[in-house]
Residue frames as a rotation matrix with the C-alpha (Angstrom) as fourth column:
UNK 1
-0.196 0.757 0.623 -15.23
0.612 -0.402 0.681 -3.44
0.766 0.515 -0.385 66.33
UNK 2
0.681 0.462 -0.568 -15.82
0.727 -0.338 0.598 -2.23
0.084 -0.820 -0.566 69.90
UNK 3
-0.188 -0.847 -0.498 -12.47
0.764 -0.444 0.468 -0.43
-0.618 -0.292 0.730 69.77
UNK 4
-0.807 -0.079 0.585 -13.65
0.518 -0.570 0.638 1.51
0.284 0.818 0.501 66.72
UNK 5
0.081 0.958 0.274 -17.06
0.471 -0.279 0.837 2.29
0.879 0.061 -0.474 68.21
UNK 6
0.062 -0.062 -0.996 -15.89
0.997 0.052 0.058 3.10
0.048 -0.997 0.065 71.75
UNK 7
-0.889 -0.402 -0.222 -14.92
0.419 -0.907 -0.035 6.76
-0.187 -0.124 0.974 71.06
UNK 8
-0.611 0.741 0.279 -18.38
-0.107 -0.426 0.898 7.33
0.784 0.519 0.340 69.57
UNK 9
0.241 0.685 -0.688 -20.03
0.645 0.416 0.640 5.79
0.725 -0.598 -0.341 72.63
UNK 10
-0.356 -0.451 -0.818 -17.94
0.909 -0.370 -0.191 8.03
-0.216 -0.812 0.542 74.88
UNK 11
-0.979 0.027 0.202 -19.04
0.049 -0.930 0.363 11.08
0.197 0.366 0.910 72.87
UNK 12
-0.111 0.993 -0.047 -22.67
0.094 0.057 0.994 10.04
0.989 0.106 -0.100 73.28
UNK 13
0.178 0.104 -0.979 -22.06
0.943 0.267 0.200 9.61
0.282 -0.958 -0.050 77.03
UNK 14
-0.821 -0.492 -0.291 -20.60
0.548 -0.822 -0.155 13.14
-0.163 -0.286 0.944 77.10
UNK 15
-0.696 0.635 0.335 -23.79
-0.164 -0.595 0.787 14.41
0.699 0.493 0.518 75.47
UNK 16
0.243 0.781 -0.575 -25.92
0.488 0.414 0.768 12.59
0.838 -0.467 -0.281 78.03
UNK 17
-0.204 -0.388 -0.899 -23.82
0.978 -0.112 -0.174 14.07
-0.034 -0.915 0.402 80.85
UNK 18
-0.967 -0.112 0.229 -24.41
0.146 -0.980 0.137 17.59
0.209 0.166 0.964 79.49
UNK 19
-0.158 0.980 0.118 -28.18
-0.085 -0.133 0.987 17.08
0.984 0.146 0.104 79.59
UNK 20
0.337 0.251 -0.908 -28.01
0.796 0.440 0.417 15.72
0.504 -0.862 -0.052 83.13
UNK 21
-0.614 -0.657 -0.437 -25.74
0.788 -0.547 -0.284 18.60
-0.053 -0.519 0.853 84.21
UNK 22
-0.863 0.265 0.431 -28.03
-0.073 -0.908 0.413 21.25
0.500 0.325 0.802 82.78
UNK 23
0.172 0.970 -0.171 -31.18
0.075 0.160 0.984 19.78
0.982 -0.182 -0.045 84.29
UNK 24
0.196 -0.160 -0.967 -29.51
0.945 0.293 0.143 19.39
0.261 -0.942 0.209 87.70
UNK 25
-0.828 -0.550 -0.110 -28.15
0.560 -0.808 -0.182 22.94
0.012 -0.212 0.977 87.56
UNK 26
-0.545 0.711 0.444 -31.58
-0.196 -0.623 0.757 24.29
0.815 0.326 0.479 86.61
UNK 27
0.412 0.679 -0.608 -33.15
0.446 0.431 0.784 22.36
0.794 -0.594 -0.125 89.49
UNK 28
-0.204 -0.579 -0.789 -30.51
0.979 -0.109 -0.173 23.72
0.014 -0.808 0.589 91.86
UNK 29
-0.904 -0.070 0.423 -31.24
0.150 -0.976 0.160 27.24
0.401 0.208 0.892 90.62
UNK 30
0.003 0.990 0.143 -34.90
-0.106 -0.142 0.984 26.74
0.994 -0.018 0.104 91.47
UNK 31
0.455 0.144 -0.879 -34.07
0.746 0.477 0.464 25.37
0.486 -0.867 0.110 94.92
UNK 32
-0.340 -0.708 -0.619 -31.52
0.912 -0.408 -0.035 28.11
-0.228 -0.577 0.784 95.73
UNK 33
0.764 0.645 -0.023 -33.34
0.590 -0.712 -0.382 30.85
-0.262 0.278 -0.924 93.82
UNK 34
0.473 -0.689 -0.549 -29.95
-0.443 -0.725 0.527 31.90
-0.761 -0.006 -0.648 92.43
UNK 35
0.973 -0.206 -0.101 -28.40
-0.024 0.349 -0.937 31.44
0.229 0.914 0.334 89.01
UNK 36
0.308 -0.927 0.214 -25.01
-0.733 -0.375 -0.567 32.58
0.606 0.018 -0.795 90.30
UNK 37
-0.096 -0.357 0.929 -24.85
-0.918 0.392 0.056 30.15
-0.385 -0.848 -0.366 93.23
UNK 38
0.790 0.385 0.477 -26.10
-0.160 0.881 -0.445 27.28
-0.591 0.275 0.758 91.11
UNK 39
0.843 -0.525 -0.116 -23.34
-0.110 0.042 -0.993 27.93
0.526 0.850 -0.022 88.55
UNK 40
0.090 -0.832 0.547 -20.75
-0.922 -0.277 -0.270 28.42
0.376 -0.481 -0.792 91.28
UNK 41
0.276 0.097 0.956 -21.72
-0.664 0.739 0.117 25.12
-0.695 -0.667 0.268 92.87
UNK 42
0.989 0.106 0.107 -21.44
0.011 0.660 -0.751 23.38
-0.151 0.744 0.651 89.50
UNK 43
0.538 -0.843 0.001 -17.90
-0.346 -0.222 -0.911 24.69
0.769 0.490 -0.411 89.06
UNK 44
0.026 -0.520 0.854 -16.80
-0.999 0.013 0.038 23.86
-0.031 -0.854 -0.519 92.62
UNK 45
0.573 0.241 0.783 -17.97
-0.307 0.949 -0.068 20.27
-0.760 -0.201 0.618 92.19
UNK 46
0.977 -0.215 -0.003 -16.30
0.061 0.289 -0.955 20.16
0.206 0.933 0.295 88.75
UNK 47
0.268 -0.923 0.275 -12.99
-0.749 -0.380 -0.543 21.45
0.606 -0.060 -0.793 90.16
UNK 48
0.113 -0.181 0.977 -13.14
-0.853 0.487 0.189 18.85
-0.510 -0.854 -0.099 92.94
UNK 49
0.846 0.250 0.472 -13.73
-0.004 0.886 -0.463 16.09
-0.534 0.390 0.750 90.37
UNK 50
0.793 -0.608 -0.043 -10.83
-0.130 -0.100 -0.987 17.29
0.595 0.788 -0.158 88.23
UNK 51
0.102 -0.759 0.643 -8.59
-0.976 -0.200 -0.081 17.37
0.190 -0.620 -0.762 91.32
UNK 52
0.413 0.109 0.904 -9.49
-0.438 0.894 0.093 13.71
-0.798 -0.434 0.417 91.97
UNK 53
0.987 -0.034 0.157 -8.64
0.154 0.479 -0.864 12.93
-0.046 0.877 0.478 88.33
UNK 54
0.485 -0.863 0.140 -5.25
-0.616 -0.450 -0.647 14.68
0.621 0.227 -0.750 88.61
UNK 55
-0.017 -0.461 0.887 -4.45
-0.945 0.298 0.137 12.64
-0.327 -0.836 -0.440 91.72
UNK 56
0.636 0.347 0.690 -5.75
-0.197 0.937 -0.289 9.39
-0.746 0.048 0.664 90.21
UNK 57
0.951 -0.280 0.133 -3.67
0.200 0.226 -0.953 9.86
0.237 0.933 0.271 87.06
UNK 58
0.416 -0.815 -0.403 -0.69
0.611 -0.078 0.788 11.11
-0.674 -0.574 0.465 89.09
UNK 59
0.484 -0.138 0.864 -0.42
0.760 -0.422 -0.494 13.92
0.433 0.896 -0.100 86.57
UNK 60
-0.265 -0.658 -0.705 2.37
0.902 -0.428 0.060 16.32
-0.341 -0.620 0.706 87.61
UNK 61
0.636 0.397 -0.662 1.87
0.252 -0.918 -0.308 20.08
-0.729 0.029 -0.684 87.55
UNK 62
0.635 -0.434 0.639 3.25
0.691 -0.050 -0.721 21.46
0.345 0.899 0.268 84.27
UNK 63
-0.280 -0.826 -0.488 6.43
0.930 -0.360 0.074 23.51
-0.237 -0.433 0.869 84.76
UNK 64
0.331 0.382 -0.863 6.02
0.326 -0.904 -0.276 27.28
-0.886 -0.190 -0.424 85.03
UNK 65
-0.597 -0.627 -0.501 8.24
-0.269 -0.431 0.861 27.76
-0.756 0.649 0.088 81.96
UNK 66
-0.847 0.367 0.384 5.79
0.529 0.527 0.665 25.72
0.042 0.767 -0.640 79.89
UNK 67
0.117 0.954 -0.277 2.75
0.941 -0.196 -0.277 27.52
-0.319 -0.228 -0.920 81.31
UNK 68
-0.024 -0.195 -0.981 4.38
0.083 -0.978 0.192 30.89
-0.996 -0.077 0.040 80.55
UNK 69
-0.910 -0.393 -0.130 4.60
-0.110 -0.075 0.991 29.96
-0.399 0.916 0.025 76.85
UNK 70
-0.399 0.846 0.354 0.88
0.896 0.441 -0.043 29.24
-0.193 0.300 -0.934 76.55
UNK 71
-0.703 0.173 0.690 -0.97
0.240 -0.855 0.460 32.09
0.670 0.489 0.559 74.76
UNK 72
-0.927 0.318 0.198 -3.15
-0.337 -0.479 -0.811 34.19
-0.163 -0.818 0.551 77.04
UNK 73
-0.172 0.944 -0.282 -6.34
-0.970 -0.112 0.215 33.25
0.171 0.310 0.935 75.21
UNK 74
-0.335 -0.001 -0.942 -5.73
-0.170 0.984 0.059 29.52
0.927 0.180 -0.330 75.79
UNK 75
-0.960 -0.073 -0.271 -6.50
0.251 0.208 -0.945 30.09
0.125 -0.975 -0.181 79.48
UNK 76
-0.744 0.668 0.020 -9.98
-0.656 -0.723 -0.217 31.51
-0.130 -0.174 0.976 78.79
UNK 77
-0.685 0.492 -0.537 -11.87
-0.001 0.737 0.676 28.25
0.729 0.463 -0.505 78.23
UNK 78
-0.660 0.421 -0.622 -13.41
0.749 0.299 -0.591 28.43
-0.063 -0.856 -0.513 81.69
UNK 79
-0.770 0.385 -0.509 -14.92
-0.280 -0.920 -0.272 31.82
-0.573 -0.067 0.817 80.84
UNK 80
-0.546 0.568 -0.616 -16.84
-0.739 0.020 0.673 30.30
0.394 0.823 0.409 77.96
UNK 81
-0.642 0.311 -0.701 -17.80
0.429 0.903 0.007 27.33
0.636 -0.296 -0.713 80.11
UNK 82
-0.760 0.347 -0.549 -19.21
0.439 -0.349 -0.828 29.76
-0.479 -0.871 0.113 82.68
UNK 83
-0.672 0.540 -0.507 -21.18
-0.704 -0.679 0.209 31.57
-0.231 0.497 0.836 79.98
UNK 84
-0.541 0.446 -0.713 -22.60
-0.292 0.696 0.656 28.25
0.789 0.563 -0.246 78.83
UNK 85
-0.679 0.262 -0.685 -23.47
0.677 0.585 -0.447 27.11
0.284 -0.767 -0.575 82.36
UNK 86
-0.802 0.358 -0.478 -25.06
0.058 -0.749 -0.660 30.45
-0.594 -0.557 0.580 83.26
UNK 87
-0.571 0.599 -0.561 -27.16
-0.819 -0.374 0.435 30.59
0.051 0.708 0.704 80.11
UNK 88
-0.581 0.346 -0.737 -28.18
0.021 0.911 0.411 26.96
0.814 0.223 -0.536 80.48
UNK 89
-0.797 0.273 -0.538 -29.30
0.590 0.164 -0.791 27.54
-0.128 -0.948 -0.292 84.06
UNK 90
-0.645 0.555 -0.525 -31.47
-0.353 -0.826 -0.439 30.44
-0.678 -0.098 0.729 82.88
UNK 91
-0.411 0.441 -0.798 -32.79
-0.912 -0.199 0.359 28.94
0.000 0.875 0.484 79.66
UNK 92
-0.927 0.052 -0.370 -33.36
-0.010 0.987 0.162 25.20
0.374 0.154 -0.915 80.28
UNK 93
-0.642 0.749 -0.163 -36.42
0.452 0.198 -0.870 25.86
-0.619 -0.632 -0.465 82.47
UNK 94
-0.146 0.590 -0.794 -37.84
-0.474 -0.746 -0.467 28.27
-0.868 0.309 0.388 79.86
UNK 95
-0.138 -0.007 -0.990 -37.05
-0.990 0.030 0.138 26.36
0.028 1.000 -0.011 76.66
UNK 96
0.913 0.286 0.292 -36.83
-0.315 0.948 0.056 22.77
-0.261 -0.143 0.955 77.88
UNK 97
0.150 -0.930 0.337 -33.72
-0.200 0.305 0.931 20.60
-0.968 -0.206 -0.140 77.74
UNK 98
0.113 -0.093 0.989 -34.29
0.798 0.602 -0.034 19.30
-0.592 0.793 0.142 74.20
UNK 99
0.854 0.238 0.463 -34.86
0.484 -0.690 -0.538 22.71
0.191 0.684 -0.704 72.61
UNK 100
0.789 -0.607 -0.094 -32.00
-0.460 -0.685 0.566 24.31
-0.408 -0.403 -0.819 74.53
UNK 101
-0.005 -0.870 0.494 -29.53
-0.064 0.493 0.868 21.60
-0.998 -0.028 -0.058 73.57
UNK 102
0.352 0.160 0.922 -30.74
0.876 0.291 -0.385 21.49
-0.330 0.943 -0.038 69.96
UNK 103
0.982 0.002 0.191 -30.07
0.067 -0.938 -0.339 25.22
0.179 0.345 -0.921 69.76
UNK 104
0.499 -0.858 0.118 -26.69
-0.480 -0.161 0.862 24.72
-0.721 -0.487 -0.492 71.44
UNK 105
0.007 -0.486 0.874 -25.75
0.514 0.751 0.414 22.06
-0.858 0.446 0.255 68.88
UNK 106
0.685 0.265 0.679 -26.87
0.726 -0.330 -0.603 24.33
0.065 0.906 -0.418 66.02
UNK 107
0.929 -0.369 0.011 -24.74
-0.365 -0.914 0.175 27.15
-0.055 -0.167 -0.984 67.47
UNK 108
0.254 -0.868 0.426 -21.81
-0.208 0.381 0.901 24.78
-0.945 -0.318 -0.083 67.91
UNK 109
0.199 -0.146 0.969 -22.06
0.813 0.576 -0.080 23.62
-0.547 0.804 0.234 64.31
UNK 110
0.893 0.147 0.425 -22.28
0.379 -0.755 -0.536 27.14
0.242 0.640 -0.730 62.91
UNK 111
0.739 -0.669 0.080 -19.32
-0.603 -0.603 0.522 28.26
-0.301 -0.434 -0.849 65.00
UNK 112
0.208 -0.676 0.707 -17.36
0.083 0.732 0.676 25.09
-0.975 -0.082 0.208 64.24
UNK 113
0.505 0.032 0.862 -17.87
0.840 0.209 -0.500 25.49
-0.197 0.977 0.078 60.52
UNK 114
0.956 -0.156 0.248 -16.71
-0.085 -0.957 -0.277 29.11
0.281 0.244 -0.928 60.75
UNK 115
0.523 -0.804 0.283 -13.65
-0.563 -0.077 0.823 28.20
-0.640 -0.590 -0.493 62.83
UNK 116
0.190 -0.425 0.885 -12.79
0.489 0.823 0.290 25.39
-0.851 0.378 0.364 60.40
UNK 117
0.755 0.198 0.625 -13.35
0.656 -0.236 -0.717 27.54
0.006 0.951 -0.308 57.31
UNK 118
0.818 -0.420 0.392 -11.04
-0.300 -0.894 -0.333 30.31
0.490 0.155 -0.858 58.48
UNK 119
0.180 -0.781 -0.598 -8.64
0.519 0.592 -0.617 28.12
0.835 -0.200 0.512 60.48
UNK 120
0.397 0.052 0.916 -9.27
-0.502 -0.823 0.265 30.15
0.768 -0.565 -0.300 63.64
UNK 121
0.554 -0.220 0.803 -7.33
-0.816 0.044 0.576 29.57
-0.162 -0.975 -0.155 66.89
UNK 122
-0.385 -0.908 0.167 -4.87
-0.822 0.420 0.384 27.22
-0.419 0.010 -0.908 65.24
UNK 123
0.310 0.541 0.782 -7.33
-0.052 0.831 -0.554 24.80
-0.949 0.131 0.286 63.62
UNK 124
-0.780 -0.454 0.432 -6.50
0.356 0.246 0.902 23.31
-0.515 0.856 -0.030 60.24
UNK 125
-0.481 0.595 -0.643 -8.46
-0.708 -0.697 -0.115 25.13
-0.517 0.400 0.757 57.56
UNK 126
-0.755 0.389 0.527 -11.38
0.545 0.820 0.176 23.13
-0.364 0.420 -0.831 56.15
UNK 127
-0.923 0.354 -0.148 -13.49
-0.381 -0.801 0.462 25.07
0.045 0.483 0.875 53.67
UNK 128
-0.083 0.975 0.208 -17.27
-0.544 0.130 -0.829 24.99
-0.835 -0.182 0.520 53.52
UNK 129
-0.963 -0.057 -0.264 -18.52
-0.261 0.445 0.857 22.38
0.069 0.894 -0.443 51.09
UNK 130
-0.289 0.942 -0.171 -21.97
-0.652 -0.063 0.756 21.20
0.701 0.330 0.632 50.08
UNK 131
-0.003 0.340 -0.940 -22.20
0.408 0.859 0.309 18.14
0.913 -0.382 -0.141 52.38
UNK 132
-0.744 -0.307 -0.594 -21.17
0.662 -0.216 -0.718 20.22
0.092 -0.927 0.364 55.41
UNK 133
-0.888 0.455 0.065 -23.66
-0.454 -0.891 0.027 22.97
0.070 -0.006 0.998 54.56
UNK 134
-0.101 0.863 -0.494 -26.42
-0.340 0.437 0.833 20.38
0.935 0.252 0.249 54.09
UNK 135
-0.304 -0.094 -0.948 -25.52
0.710 0.641 -0.291 18.94
0.635 -0.762 -0.129 57.50
UNK 136
-0.966 -0.048 -0.253 -25.89
0.206 -0.732 -0.649 22.34
-0.154 -0.680 0.717 59.16
UNK 137
-0.583 0.810 -0.071 -29.20
-0.691 -0.448 0.567 22.91
0.427 0.379 0.821 57.37
UNK 138
-0.028 0.566 -0.824 -30.46
0.120 0.820 0.559 19.53
0.992 -0.083 -0.091 58.62
UNK 139
-0.632 -0.247 -0.734 -29.38
0.738 0.094 -0.668 20.40
0.234 -0.964 0.123 62.16
UNK 140
-0.944 0.325 -0.054 -31.23
-0.301 -0.917 -0.262 23.71
-0.135 -0.231 0.963 62.01
UNK 141
-0.270 0.872 -0.407 -34.25
-0.551 0.207 0.809 21.85
0.790 0.443 0.424 60.60
UNK 142
-0.240 0.108 -0.965 -34.00
0.582 0.812 -0.054 19.48
0.777 -0.574 -0.257 63.57
UNK 143
-0.949 -0.100 -0.300 -34.02
0.301 -0.578 -0.758 22.44
-0.098 -0.810 0.579 65.95
UNK 144
-0.658 0.751 -0.052 -37.21
-0.717 -0.605 0.345 23.71
0.228 0.264 0.937 64.33
UNK 145
-0.048 0.658 -0.752 -38.85
-0.194 0.732 0.653 20.27
0.980 0.178 0.093 64.59
UNK 146
-0.488 -0.199 -0.850 -37.80
0.706 0.482 -0.519 19.73
0.513 -0.853 -0.094 68.22
UNK 147
-0.999 0.044 0.014 -39.09
-0.045 -0.854 -0.518 23.16
-0.010 -0.518 0.855 69.24
UNK 148
-0.464 0.883 -0.067 -42.64
-0.537 -0.221 0.814 22.44
0.704 0.413 0.577 68.08
């Protein structure tokens, strides 16, 4: 049973870590009086942690021939991470962590449903259906309730 539940627990832990990250980054922004330096610090610490993970896993550098075959857009994930971090640093103090993350989840669901529906960026196509649309509506309703 734990083996079946463990991935769900890890996903919940990832969600908790996002809240902690955003609150810490917002606090750092207040202390430094700089959105840019707060975000930069977040990424430097993140890169250092990933370097430790690479060493701990003894994960070899992928060969250049393999990296050359990766589509250009596959390398842009960090750009969107930086957009998220920057906006979170600006908005968490204004909206509160719960409202900000509820809106983030609503945005993620709307984008995810669109990506699934059209099979964007290599995803398997999964059309909109009533249960999925009801789920998005409930999430948006949750955003409205959390905001009050």
